[in-house]
NUKOLPA-6919 format. One record per residue (C-alpha): residue number from 1; residue in one letter; z, y, x. Coordinates in steps of 0.001 Angstrom, whole numbers. Example, Ala and Ser with C-alpha at 12.3 -4.5 7.8 and 13.67 -1.06 7.14 Angstrom:
<sites>
<site 1; 'A'; <7800; -4500; 12300>>
<site 2; 'S'; <7140; -1060; 13670>>
</sites>
This chain:
<sites>
<site 1; 'M'; <12452; 39769; 20830>>
<site 2; 'A'; <14899; 37575; 18693>>
<site 3; 'P'; <14386; 34055; 18661>>
<site 4; 'P'; <13232; 32402; 15196>>
<site 5; 'C'; <15621; 31646; 12740>>
<site 6; 'R'; <15624; 28006; 12172>>
<site 7; 'D'; <18748; 27790; 10108>>
<site 8; 'A'; <16797; 25755; 6955>>
<site 9; 'Y'; <15800; 23023; 10070>>
<site 10; 'A'; <17945; 20224; 11043>>
<site 11; 'P'; <16956; 18665; 14470>>
<site 12; 'G'; <13215; 17141; 14816>>
<site 13; 'V'; <12343; 12860; 14528>>
<site 14; 'R'; <9600; 11432; 16661>>
<site 15; 'F'; <6620; 9992; 14760>>
<site 16; 'A'; <3211; 8304; 15087>>
<site 17; 'K'; <359; 8937; 12531>>
<site 18; 'Y'; <-1409; 6038; 11721>>
<site 19; 'E'; <-4378; 5122; 9928>>
<site 20; 'G'; <-5950; 1979; 7947>>
<site 21; 'L'; <-9460; 2776; 5776>>
<site 22; 'G'; <-7850; 6029; 5735>>
<site 23; 'N'; <-5067; 5176; 4344>>
<site 24; 'D'; <-2855; 7061; 6801>>
<site 25; 'F'; <1729; 7080; 7365>>
<site 26; 'L'; <3644; 8489; 9629>>
<site 27; 'V'; <5727; 5464; 11379>>
<site 28; 'V'; <9259; 6199; 12507>>
<site 29; 'D'; <11606; 4245; 14212>>
<site 30; 'T'; <14684; 3784; 11870>>
<site 31; 'A'; <17409; 4429; 14050>>
<site 32; 'E'; <16263; 7628; 15593>>
<site 33; 'A'; <14871; 8901; 12678>>
<site 34; 'R'; <18224; 8181; 10847>>
<site 35; 'A'; <20167; 9848; 14439>>
<site 36; 'A'; <17777; 12716; 12923>>
<site 37; 'G'; <19278; 12889; 9428>>
<site 38; 'L'; <16362; 10871; 8092>>
<site 39; 'T'; <16698; 7496; 6193>>
<site 40; 'P'; <14426; 5763; 3561>>
<site 41; 'A'; <17021; 7080; 597>>
<site 42; 'D'; <16267; 10672; 1481>>
<site 43; 'A'; <12954; 11093; -723>>
<site 44; 'A'; <12861; 14950; -167>>
<site 45; 'R'; <12322; 14816; 3175>>
<site 46; 'V'; <9575; 12129; 2623>>
<site 47; 'R'; <7887; 14155; 283>>
<site 48; 'A'; <7998; 17163; 2637>>
<site 49; 'L'; <6860; 15252; 5828>>
<site 50; 'C'; <3764; 13674; 3633>>
<site 51; 'D'; <2903; 17200; 2313>>
<site 52; 'R'; <-392; 17801; 3386>>
<site 53; 'H'; <-296; 21667; 3540>>
<site 54; 'T'; <3353; 22066; 4780>>
<site 55; 'G'; <4001; 18959; 6563>>
<site 56; 'V'; <2426; 16709; 8359>>
<site 57; 'G'; <512; 15047; 5839>>
<site 58; 'A'; <47; 11431; 5261>>
<site 59; 'D'; <379; 8362; 2028>>
<site 60; 'G'; <4141; 7411; 2705>>
<site 61; 'V'; <6410; 7197; 5538>>
<site 62; 'L'; <7425; 3329; 7380>>
<site 63; 'F'; <10265; 3132; 8625>>
<site 64; 'V'; <10576; 440; 11476>>
<site 65; 'D'; <13155; -1810; 12674>>
<site 66; 'H'; <11693; -2900; 16195>>
<site 67; 'A'; <14745; -4995; 16624>>
<site 68; 'A'; <14127; -7380; 13617>>
<site 69; 'P'; <11254; -6605; 13378>>
<site 70; 'A'; <10651; -4784; 9802>>
<site 71; 'M'; <9001; -2317; 8006>>
<site 72; 'V'; <10515; -55; 5071>>
<site 73; 'V'; <8021; 1768; 3008>>
<site 74; 'R'; <7923; 5111; 1106>>
<site 75; 'N'; <5479; 6898; -816>>
<site 76; 'A'; <4434; 10182; -622>>
<site 77; 'D'; <6125; 11213; -3623>>
<site 78; 'G'; <9870; 9312; -1954>>
<site 79; 'S'; <9831; 6213; -4283>>
<site 80; 'A'; <10359; 2810; -2827>>
<site 81; 'A'; <7136; 486; -2126>>
<site 82; 'E'; <7713; -3562; -1630>>
<site 83; 'M'; <4888; -3745; 232>>
<site 84; 'C'; <1845; -2263; 1539>>
<site 85; 'G'; <-832; -4470; 3158>>
<site 86; 'N'; <-2933; -1174; 5458>>
<site 87; 'G'; <710; 162; 6537>>
<site 88; 'L'; <1778; -3133; 7539>>
<site 89; 'R'; <-1507; -3041; 9881>>
<site 90; 'C'; <-843; -271; 10849>>
<site 91; 'V'; <3049; -1290; 11627>>
<site 92; 'A'; <1434; -4565; 13984>>
<site 93; 'R'; <-716; -1856; 15752>>
<site 94; 'Y'; <2604; 515; 16114>>
<site 95; 'L'; <4581; -2898; 17692>>
<site 96; 'G'; <1861; -4249; 19678>>
<site 97; 'A'; <1055; -7307; 18708>>
<site 98; 'T'; <-1727; -8413; 20826>>
<site 99; 'G'; <-3500; -11680; 20199>>
<site 100; 'D'; <-67; -12861; 19570>>
<site 101; 'A'; <1633; -14569; 15615>>
<site 102; 'L'; <4003; -11767; 14938>>
<site 103; 'T'; <6398; -12193; 11854>>
<site 104; 'I'; <7330; -8285; 9956>>
<site 105; 'G'; <9706; -8208; 7598>>
<site 106; 'T'; <8921; -6066; 3958>>
<site 107; 'D'; <11351; -5628; 1048>>
<site 108; 'A'; <8420; -8133; -416>>
<site 109; 'G'; <9576; -10914; 2435>>
<site 110; 'P'; <8330; -11399; 5917>>
<site 111; 'H'; <4349; -11235; 6908>>
<site 112; 'E'; <2879; -12785; 9867>>
<site 113; 'V'; <-21; -10748; 11417>>
<site 114; 'T'; <-1680; -11107; 14528>>
<site 115; 'L'; <-3517; -7802; 16391>>
<site 116; 'S'; <-7180; -9028; 17675>>
<site 117; 'P'; <-7895; -8942; 21432>>
<site 118; 'D'; <-10562; -5802; 20026>>
<site 119; 'G'; <-6997; -3761; 20113>>
<site 120; 'V'; <-8768; -2772; 15984>>
<site 121; 'N'; <-8501; -5374; 13384>>
<site 122; 'V'; <-5898; -6889; 12246>>
<site 123; 'E'; <-5301; -10444; 10329>>
<site 124; 'V'; <-2308; -10483; 8025>>
<site 125; 'A'; <-1368; -13682; 5755>>
<site 126; 'M'; <106; -11633; 2730>>
<site 127; 'A'; <2062; -12467; -73>>
<site 128; 'V'; <1380; -15624; -2041>>
<site 129; 'P'; <-176; -14292; -5726>>
<site 130; 'R'; <2043; -14057; -8466>>
<site 131; 'L'; <882; -14386; -12001>>
<site 132; 'A'; <3964; -15430; -13993>>
<site 133; 'P'; <4779; -11923; -16722>>
<site 134; 'E'; <8256; -11737; -14399>>
<site 135; 'A'; <7165; -11620; -11057>>
<site 136; 'L'; <5194; -8074; -11748>>
<site 137; 'P'; <7087; -7369; -13435>>
<site 138; 'M'; <5647; -6842; -17029>>
<site 139; 'V'; <5901; -6965; -20686>>
<site 140; 'L'; <3728; -9868; -21734>>
<site 141; 'E'; <4627; -13407; -23237>>
<site 142; 'A'; <1981; -14824; -20722>>
<site 143; 'P'; <287; -14379; -17739>>
<site 144; 'L'; <-2763; -11925; -17756>>
<site 145; 'I'; <-5977; -13065; -16573>>
<site 146; 'G'; <-9250; -11437; -17746>>
<site 147; 'G'; <-7671; -10564; -20914>>
<site 148; 'A'; <-7814; -8082; -22787>>
<site 149; 'F'; <-5431; -5453; -22456>>
<site 150; 'P'; <-5565; -2802; -25418>>
<site 151; 'L'; <-4805; 826; -25258>>
<site 152; 'D'; <-4682; 3350; -27813>>
<site 153; 'E'; <-8644; 3922; -27886>>
<site 154; 'R'; <-9990; 902; -26328>>
<site 155; 'T'; <-9316; -2201; -24690>>
<site 156; 'L'; <-9934; -3652; -21141>>
<site 157; 'E'; <-10396; -7139; -19823>>
<site 158; 'A'; <-7924; -7011; -16918>>
<site 159; 'T'; <-5858; -9082; -14517>>
<site 160; 'A'; <-2034; -8872; -13623>>
<site 161; 'V'; <-1107; -9790; -10096>>
<site 162; 'S'; <1909; -9833; -7993>>
<site 163; 'M'; <1255; -9209; -4134>>
<site 164; 'G'; <5072; -8588; -3763>>
<site 165; 'N'; <4250; -5089; -5721>>
<site 166; 'P'; <2370; -5330; -9366>>
<site 167; 'H'; <-1068; -4529; -10018>>
<site 168; 'L'; <-3339; -4441; -12576>>
<site 169; 'V'; <-7106; -4955; -12137>>
<site 170; 'S'; <-10064; -4440; -13931>>
<site 171; 'F'; <-13768; -5217; -13596>>
<site 172; 'D'; <-14715; -3424; -16638>>
<site 173; 'D'; <-17492; -762; -16131>>
<site 174; 'V'; <-15421; 2360; -17091>>
<site 175; 'G'; <-17390; 4458; -14291>>
<site 176; 'E'; <-15744; 8298; -14162>>
<site 177; 'E'; <-13617; 7130; -17337>>
<site 178; 'R'; <-10831; 5448; -14270>>
<site 179; 'L'; <-9801; 8917; -13065>>
<site 180; 'V'; <-7988; 9132; -16785>>
<site 181; 'L'; <-7307; 5343; -17144>>
<site 182; 'G'; <-5777; 4717; -13265>>
<site 183; 'P'; <-2708; 7504; -14214>>
<site 184; 'A'; <-2469; 6223; -18224>>
<site 185; 'L'; <-2380; 2712; -17246>>
<site 186; 'G'; <214; 3675; -13819>>
<site 187; 'A'; <2705; 4487; -16719>>
<site 188; 'D'; <2477; 2117; -19051>>
<site 189; 'P'; <5423; 1012; -20459>>
<site 190; 'R'; <4178; -2858; -20669>>
<site 191; 'F'; <5023; -2419; -16760>>
<site 192; 'P'; <8340; -1110; -16540>>
<site 193; 'E'; <8186; -996; -13068>>
<site 194; 'G'; <4993; 988; -13176>>
<site 195; 'V'; <1974; -817; -11871>>
<site 196; 'N'; <-656; 84; -9216>>
<site 197; 'V'; <-3922; 73; -11010>>
<site 198; 'G'; <-7787; -1214; -9451>>
<site 199; 'F'; <-10978; -1091; -10613>>
<site 200; 'G'; <-13670; -3363; -9019>>
<site 201; 'R'; <-17294; -3796; -9331>>
<site 202; 'M'; <-18775; -6960; -8239>>
<site 203; 'G'; <-22041; -7543; -6103>>
<site 204; 'P'; <-23499; -10542; -4761>>
<site 205; 'D'; <-21649; -10371; -1509>>
<site 206; 'A'; <-19251; -7735; -1606>>
<site 207; 'M'; <-16901; -5571; -4151>>
<site 208; 'T'; <-15911; -2327; -4299>>
<site 209; 'L'; <-13039; -840; -5458>>
<site 210; 'H'; <-10868; 2130; -6345>>
<site 211; 'V'; <-7155; 1818; -6510>>
<site 212; 'F'; <-4631; 4193; -8151>>
<site 213; 'E'; <-1747; 3645; -6446>>
<site 214; 'R'; <2050; 3976; -7632>>
<site 215; 'G'; <3847; 7041; -5916>>
<site 216; 'S'; <894; 8097; -4016>>
<site 217; 'G'; <-2485; 8640; -6764>>
<site 218; 'W'; <-6072; 7280; -5472>>
<site 219; 'T'; <-6136; 6214; -2171>>
<site 220; 'R'; <-8655; 5589; 163>>
<site 221; 'A'; <-7441; 2102; 479>>
<site 222; 'C'; <-4651; -250; -1051>>
<site 223; 'G'; <-4687; -3051; 1029>>
<site 224; 'T'; <-2169; -5330; -1634>>
<site 225; 'G'; <-4366; -3748; -4308>>
<site 226; 'A'; <-7298; -5384; -2439>>
<site 227; 'C'; <-5863; -8271; -2135>>
<site 228; 'A'; <-4824; -8573; -6189>>
<site 229; 'A'; <-8465; -7923; -6716>>
<site 230; 'A'; <-10162; -10663; -4885>>
<site 231; 'V'; <-7011; -12838; -6321>>
<site 232; 'A'; <-8585; -11250; -9691>>
<site 233; 'A'; <-11900; -12299; -8888>>
<site 234; 'V'; <-10693; -15858; -8580>>
<site 235; 'E'; <-9240; -16470; -11327>>
<site 236; 'T'; <-11953; -15179; -13309>>
<site 237; 'G'; <-14624; -16891; -11780>>
<site 238; 'R'; <-16343; -14065; -10330>>
<site 239; 'W'; <-15915; -15103; -6746>>
<site 240; 'A'; <-15248; -18458; -4862>>
<site 241; 'R'; <-12088; -19832; -3809>>
<site 242; 'G'; <-11631; -20100; 128>>
<site 243; 'R'; <-15221; -17590; 483>>
<site 244; 'P'; <-13793; -14672; 2450>>
<site 245; 'L'; <-14802; -11558; 135>>
<site 246; 'P'; <-15441; -8268; 1653>>
<site 247; 'I'; <-14383; -5222; -444>>
<site 248; 'D'; <-15506; -1900; -167>>
<site 249; 'L'; <-12811; 618; -771>>
<site 250; 'P'; <-13824; 4432; -520>>
<site 251; 'G'; <-12162; 4712; 3275>>
<site 252; 'G'; <-14304; 1136; 4609>>
<site 253; 'R'; <-14119; -2489; 4322>>
<site 254; 'L'; <-11928; -4678; 3993>>
<site 255; 'V'; <-12109; -9071; 4051>>
<site 256; 'L'; <-10019; -11238; 1690>>
<site 257; 'T'; <-9853; -14862; 1480>>
<site 258; 'V'; <-7795; -16517; -1719>>
<site 259; 'G'; <-6531; -20026; -884>>
<site 260; 'E'; <-5066; -22291; -3432>>
<site 261; 'R'; <-2340; -20744; -5841>>
<site 262; 'D'; <239; -21561; -3682>>
<site 263; 'Q'; <-674; -20198; -327>>
<site 264; 'P'; <-1129; -16480; 726>>
<site 265; 'V'; <-4193; -14180; 637>>
<site 266; 'R'; <-5749; -14055; 4449>>
<site 267; 'M'; <-6499; -10246; 4623>>
<site 268; 'R'; <-8330; -8664; 7918>>
<site 269; 'G'; <-9053; -4814; 8560>>
<site 270; 'P'; <-8795; -2182; 10869>>
<site 271; 'A'; <-5624; -66; 11882>>
<site 272; 'R'; <-5594; 3252; 14269>>
<site 273; 'R'; <-3047; 5005; 16053>>
<site 274; 'V'; <-4104; 9135; 15215>>
<site 275; 'F'; <-1527; 10999; 16868>>
<site 276; 'S'; <2273; 11373; 17576>>
<site 277; 'G'; <4833; 13928; 17814>>
<site 278; 'T'; <7910; 15829; 17010>>
<site 279; 'V'; <8317; 16934; 13130>>
<site 280; 'E'; <11369; 19458; 12287>>
<site 281; 'L'; <13276; 18026; 9298>>
<site 282; 'P'; <14445; 20506; 6608>>
<site 283; 'A'; <17973; 21020; 6608>>
<site 284; 'T'; <18593; 20805; 2891>>
<site 285; 'S'; <16708; 18628; 389>>
<site 286; 'R'; <14204; 20415; -1957>>
<site 287; 'S'; <14408; 20928; -5402>>
<site 288; 'E'; <13296; 18406; -7659>>
</sites>
């Protein structure tokens, strides 16, 4: 029997699959991936790897530089994300930061992480939240904090927060209409670089949250989205500053603590290694 044709493939790249509350990622060593022909700039190959039918399947690829250490995030559609909270927890597990604080560089700046002794939960000092329109960026003259955000047929009460990446959070009870509003808001021209959209519901002891993530769509969990929602809850008087806020996402629970405006948001939640392997890469980019 003739050997299988491999003309369509380049050498394989090693990866480890991790997930944080169902938000899943392929974690690759930056140098090894580059040697195999995969770089963060190769959007077509990132999309191929993240495809859940013809690839490994993931919400994104995390390129990790062990020496720095540092993380570069690419979404499932190949686009860049400045920061990913669930991904950062996964990278902390990948690097094995058990019991000790470790600083990991990202495109949104350095973040301190600590892996708990139980080997499950990771605490992350996320970014200092920013509310100024230019921080997102957002085409408005003043910060949007529990303000009116008009759409074609309705107006939402919303808060805009940068956690190193842009977020728009609303606590309006929109029900299943969020399935239409999320994508529409994500592409709203008032956010020239796009925006992640969160819909939160406050209870007496916790929040439930759904996030439409820029570049990935509706996700089981979004760490920076949970941070932004916690900031929005504090800034609009729905939750006390400094009080830990449990946030329930479709994939599970994160605990967020919002301090003073000049302090990082603290996030605590799980991350888990699923499996590892080697995957062949398409030798040529797929058509757009």
